[in-house]
C-alpha positions as CSV (number, residue, x, y, z in Angstrom):
1,M,67.1,-44.4,-34.9
2,N,65.8,-41.3,-36.6
3,E,65.0,-39.7,-33.2
4,I,68.6,-40.1,-32.0
5,T,70.0,-38.6,-35.3
6,A,67.6,-35.6,-34.9
7,E,68.7,-35.1,-31.3
8,K,72.4,-35.1,-32.3
9,S,71.7,-32.7,-35.1
10,R,70.0,-30.2,-32.7
11,T,72.9,-30.5,-30.2
12,I,75.5,-29.9,-32.9
13,S,73.4,-26.9,-34.2
14,S,73.2,-25.4,-30.7
15,W,77.0,-25.7,-30.2
16,R,77.6,-24.1,-33.5
17,R,75.4,-21.2,-32.6
18,A,77.2,-20.8,-29.2
19,F,80.6,-20.9,-30.9
20,A,79.4,-18.3,-33.5
21,G,78.1,-16.1,-30.8
22,L,81.4,-16.2,-28.8
23,I,83.4,-15.4,-32.0
24,A,81.0,-12.4,-32.7
25,L,81.4,-11.2,-29.1
26,L,85.2,-11.4,-29.3
27,L,85.2,-9.5,-32.6
28,L,82.9,-6.8,-31.3
29,T,85.0,-6.4,-28.2
30,V,88.1,-5.9,-30.3
31,V,86.2,-3.4,-32.5
32,N,85.0,-1.6,-29.4
33,E,88.5,-0.9,-28.3
34,S,89.0,1.4,-31.2
35,Y,86.4,3.8,-29.9
36,G,86.6,6.4,-27.1
37,Q,85.3,6.1,-23.6
38,E,82.5,3.6,-23.0
39,I,79.1,4.0,-21.4
40,Q,77.7,1.3,-19.1
41,A,75.3,-1.2,-20.5
42,I,73.6,-3.2,-17.7
43,V,71.3,-6.1,-18.5
44,G,68.7,-7.5,-16.0
45,K,69.6,-11.1,-17.0
46,D,71.9,-12.7,-19.6
47,R,69.8,-15.9,-20.1
48,I,66.1,-16.0,-21.0
49,E,63.5,-18.2,-22.5
50,I,62.0,-17.5,-25.9
51,G,59.5,-14.5,-25.5
52,E,60.7,-13.7,-22.0
53,Q,61.4,-10.0,-21.4
54,F,64.5,-8.4,-19.8
55,T,65.9,-4.9,-19.2
56,Y,68.8,-3.3,-20.9
57,E,69.9,0.0,-19.2
58,L,72.3,2.6,-20.5
59,R,74.2,4.8,-18.0
60,V,76.8,7.6,-18.5
61,E,78.2,10.6,-16.7
62,M,78.9,13.8,-18.6
63,P,79.8,17.4,-17.8
64,K,76.8,19.7,-17.3
65,N,75.4,21.6,-20.3
66,S,77.0,19.1,-22.7
67,V,75.7,18.8,-26.2
68,F,75.5,15.1,-27.1
69,T,73.7,12.6,-29.4
70,W,72.0,9.7,-27.4
71,P,72.0,6.2,-28.8
72,D,68.6,5.9,-30.6
73,P,68.2,3.0,-33.1
74,K,65.5,4.0,-35.6
75,A,64.4,0.4,-36.0
76,D,62.4,-1.6,-33.4
77,T,65.0,-4.3,-33.3
78,I,68.7,-4.7,-32.4
79,N,69.9,-7.8,-34.2
80,E,67.6,-10.7,-33.0
81,F,66.1,-8.6,-30.1
82,E,62.9,-6.7,-30.3
83,I,62.6,-3.3,-28.5
84,L,59.3,-3.4,-26.6
85,L,59.6,-0.3,-24.5
86,R,62.0,2.7,-24.0
87,T,61.8,5.0,-21.0
88,D,62.6,8.7,-21.2
89,I,66.2,9.7,-20.6
90,D,66.5,10.4,-16.9
91,T,68.9,13.1,-15.8
92,V,70.4,13.5,-12.3
93,A,72.5,16.5,-11.6
94,K,75.6,15.8,-9.4
95,K,77.8,18.8,-8.7
96,T,79.6,19.4,-12.0
97,V,78.2,16.4,-14.0
98,W,75.0,14.9,-15.2
99,E,74.2,11.2,-14.7
100,L,72.1,10.1,-17.7
101,S,70.2,6.8,-17.9
102,Q,67.6,5.1,-20.0
103,T,66.1,1.6,-19.7
104,W,64.9,-0.5,-22.6
105,T,62.7,-3.6,-22.4
106,L,63.8,-6.3,-24.9
107,T,62.8,-9.8,-25.9
108,S,63.7,-12.5,-28.5
109,F,61.6,-15.1,-30.3
110,D,64.5,-17.2,-31.5
111,S,66.7,-19.5,-29.6
112,G,70.5,-19.5,-29.4
113,F,73.3,-17.1,-28.4
114,F,72.8,-13.5,-29.6
115,V,74.8,-10.4,-29.1
116,I,73.5,-6.9,-28.4
117,P,76.1,-4.8,-30.3
118,P,77.8,-1.7,-29.0
119,L,75.7,1.5,-29.0
120,F,77.3,4.9,-29.6
121,L,76.9,8.2,-27.7
122,I,78.5,11.1,-29.5
123,W,79.8,14.1,-27.4
124,G,81.6,16.7,-29.3
125,T,84.5,15.0,-31.1
126,D,84.4,12.1,-28.6
127,T,82.5,8.8,-29.0
128,F,81.3,6.8,-26.0
129,T,80.5,3.1,-26.7
130,T,78.8,0.3,-24.8
131,D,80.3,-3.2,-24.5
132,P,78.6,-5.9,-26.5
133,V,76.4,-8.1,-24.4
134,L,75.9,-11.8,-25.1
135,I,72.4,-13.2,-24.3
136,Q,71.5,-16.9,-24.3
137,V,67.9,-17.5,-25.4
138,D,66.6,-21.0,-24.5
139,L,63.7,-23.1,-25.7
140,P,61.1,-23.8,-23.1
141,E,61.7,-27.0,-21.1
142,V,59.6,-29.9,-22.3
143,L,58.4,-32.3,-19.6
144,E,58.5,-35.7,-21.2
145,D,56.8,-37.5,-18.2
146,V,53.6,-35.4,-18.4
147,P,50.8,-37.1,-20.3
148,I,49.3,-35.3,-23.3
149,Y,45.6,-34.4,-23.1
150,E,43.2,-33.7,-25.8
151,I,42.0,-30.1,-26.2
152,K,38.6,-29.7,-24.5
153,D,35.7,-27.7,-25.7
154,I,34.9,-24.3,-24.3
155,Q,32.7,-24.5,-21.3
156,K,30.4,-21.9,-19.8
157,A,31.2,-20.8,-16.3
158,P,28.3,-21.5,-13.8
159,F,26.2,-18.4,-13.2
160,N,26.8,-16.7,-9.8
161,W,23.5,-15.5,-8.3
162,L,25.2,-13.8,-5.3
163,P,26.2,-10.5,-7.0
164,L,22.7,-10.3,-8.5
165,L,21.1,-10.7,-5.1
166,W,23.3,-8.0,-3.5
167,W,22.5,-5.6,-6.4
168,S,18.8,-6.3,-6.0
169,M,18.9,-5.6,-2.2
170,G,20.8,-2.4,-2.9
171,L,18.3,-1.2,-5.4
172,L,15.4,-1.9,-3.1
173,L,17.1,-0.1,-0.2
174,A,17.8,2.9,-2.4
175,A,14.1,3.0,-3.6
176,A,12.9,2.8,0.1
177,L,15.2,5.7,1.1
178,I,14.0,7.8,-1.8
179,Y,10.3,7.1,-0.9
180,L,10.9,8.2,2.7
181,L,12.7,11.3,1.6
182,I,9.8,12.3,-0.7
183,K,7.2,11.5,1.9
184,Y,8.6,12.9,5.1
185,L,11.4,15.4,4.1
186,K,9.7,17.2,1.3
187,K,8.8,20.7,2.4
188,K,5.1,21.5,2.3
189,P,4.2,24.7,0.5
190,V,3.8,27.5,3.0
191,A,0.7,29.4,2.7
192,I,1.5,33.1,2.3
193,P,-1.1,35.2,4.0
194,I,-2.6,37.8,1.7
195,Q,-2.2,41.2,3.2
196,K,-5.1,43.4,2.7
197,Q,-4.1,46.8,1.5
198,A,-5.5,49.6,3.6
199,P,-7.9,51.7,1.5
200,E,-6.3,54.8,0.1
201,K,-7.1,58.0,1.9
202,P,-9.1,60.6,0.0
203,A,-6.9,63.2,-1.6
204,E,-8.1,66.1,0.7
205,E,-7.6,64.0,3.9
206,E,-4.1,63.1,2.9
207,A,-3.3,66.7,2.0
208,L,-4.7,68.2,5.2
209,Q,-2.8,65.6,7.3
210,A,0.5,66.5,5.6
211,L,-0.2,70.2,6.2
212,R,-0.8,69.6,9.9
213,Q,2.6,67.8,10.1
214,L,4.2,70.8,8.3
215,R,2.7,73.2,10.8
216,K,3.9,70.9,13.7
217,D,7.5,70.7,12.2
218,A,7.7,74.5,11.9
219,L,10.8,74.4,9.7
220,W,10.6,78.1,9.0
221,Q,11.4,78.9,12.6
222,E,14.8,77.3,12.1
223,E,15.1,79.3,8.8
224,R,15.0,76.1,6.9
225,F,12.9,77.8,4.2
226,K,13.9,75.7,1.3
227,E,12.9,72.4,3.0
228,H,9.6,74.1,4.1
229,Y,8.6,75.3,0.7
230,D,9.6,72.1,-1.0
231,A,7.4,70.1,1.3
232,L,4.5,72.6,1.0
233,T,4.7,72.7,-2.8
234,N,4.8,68.9,-3.0
235,V,1.6,68.7,-0.8
236,L,-0.2,71.1,-3.2
237,K,1.0,69.4,-6.4
238,L,0.2,65.9,-5.1
239,Y,-3.3,67.0,-4.1
240,I,-3.9,68.5,-7.6
241,K,-2.7,65.4,-9.3
242,R,-4.9,63.1,-7.2
243,R,-7.9,65.4,-7.4
244,Y,-7.9,66.4,-11.0
245,G,-5.5,64.0,-12.7
246,I,-3.1,66.8,-13.7
247,P,0.6,65.7,-13.7
248,A,1.4,68.6,-11.3
249,L,4.6,67.0,-10.0
250,E,6.1,67.3,-13.5
251,Y,5.1,70.9,-14.0
252,T,7.0,74.1,-13.3
253,S,5.3,76.8,-11.3
254,D,4.1,78.8,-14.3
255,Q,2.9,75.6,-16.1
256,L,0.9,74.7,-13.0
257,I,-0.8,78.1,-12.7
258,V,-1.8,77.9,-16.4
259,A,-3.2,74.4,-16.0
260,I,-5.2,75.4,-12.9
261,K,-6.7,78.4,-14.7
262,A,-7.4,76.3,-17.8
263,K,-9.3,73.7,-15.7
264,G,-11.2,76.5,-13.9
265,I,-10.2,75.1,-10.5
266,D,-8.2,78.0,-9.1
267,A,-11.0,78.8,-6.7
268,G,-10.0,82.5,-6.9
269,L,-6.6,81.7,-5.3
270,S,-4.3,82.1,-8.3
271,A,-2.5,85.1,-6.8
272,S,-1.8,83.1,-3.6
273,F,-0.5,80.2,-5.6
274,K,1.8,82.4,-7.5
275,T,3.1,83.9,-4.2
276,L,3.7,80.3,-2.8
277,L,5.4,79.0,-6.0
278,T,7.5,82.2,-6.3
279,A,8.6,82.0,-2.7
280,S,9.4,78.3,-3.2
281,D,11.5,79.0,-6.3
282,M,13.3,81.7,-4.6
283,A,14.2,79.6,-1.6
284,K,15.2,76.7,-3.9
285,Y,17.1,78.3,-6.7
286,A,18.1,81.8,-5.6
287,K,18.7,80.8,-1.9
288,G,16.4,83.7,-1.0
289,K,14.8,84.1,2.3
290,T,11.2,85.0,3.1
291,D,9.9,86.1,6.4
292,M,8.5,83.6,8.9
293,L,5.0,85.0,8.8
294,T,4.7,84.5,5.1
295,A,6.0,80.9,5.4
296,E,3.4,80.1,8.0
297,T,0.6,82.0,6.3
298,L,1.1,80.0,3.0
299,I,0.2,76.8,4.9
300,S,-3.2,78.3,5.5
301,V,-3.5,79.3,1.9
302,V,-3.0,75.8,0.7
303,E,-5.3,74.5,3.4
304,E,-8.1,76.9,2.3
305,Y,-7.6,75.7,-1.3
306,V,-7.9,72.1,-0.4
307,I,-11.1,72.7,1.6
308,A,-12.6,74.9,-1.1
309,T,-12.1,72.3,-3.8
310,T,-13.3,69.3,-1.8
311,P,-16.7,68.0,-2.9
312,K,-19.4,69.2,-0.5
313,Q,-20.4,65.7,0.8
314,E,-16.7,65.0,1.6
315,T,-15.9,68.4,3.2
316,P,-13.6,67.7,6.2
317,T,-13.6,69.8,9.4
318,R,-10.7,72.2,9.4
319,D,-8.3,72.1,12.3
320,V,-8.0,75.4,14.2
């Protein structure tokens, strides 16, 4: 008897809620008529179960470059509905107007008839409003014929050996490939043959060979005196450097003459050296010209000096 009374009570309560929702909807519709133009409010469904989600989309067309205030409730709820998600406002340009839209995802955790109230969009002095929307929220259906089972304890799922087997085979294959790469593809160090440096020629041999090449080139015959004297002076200075350790390549002509006299190695040829170095400086700095005979003769002067200062046991044979 008590069960029948409770059932009647729930039915009466449901009808009361439905009636109250309809009254609220009618009142909101009348109130909505007092506002300006309306924007569209489109719901995905008007009947849901408790906790079920549905979409609520706002759409409006406005002139381009309009300044407006979009409906934006600061709370996370609208009456009995929770706002789960709001998309960004989407704008589509159409000739002279914008088409604006935004989609909300709503749900409710109470049963009955509930109204989504009008939302307001302000544009200048005008106000656009949505129509109120009535949503029915139902309790989940209870299947009376289904037997009730006791809650079972948590059970462990059986262990699946197949993934472990595949992983093991993959690791073994990878290890085998790495081994083969190390064994067969690794480059062996290439032995670089050590090149034996040819023994350095004696200073006098190197100088006499350079003098022979100068005589063969005969640059003075083409009046290329500067190149001739530069080469001849370098032969002499390099010979003195190698023979006596004097940094002759870094010395000026006067410094070299002084150094030779100080060492006592001028071999009585200081005057000839001075003639050579003076002619070289003239050709190099003053663009002066000497006669061809002097240019050729000074090769012999340097050659005589090299032979005269060569140790007796190493005296080379002079080329005629």
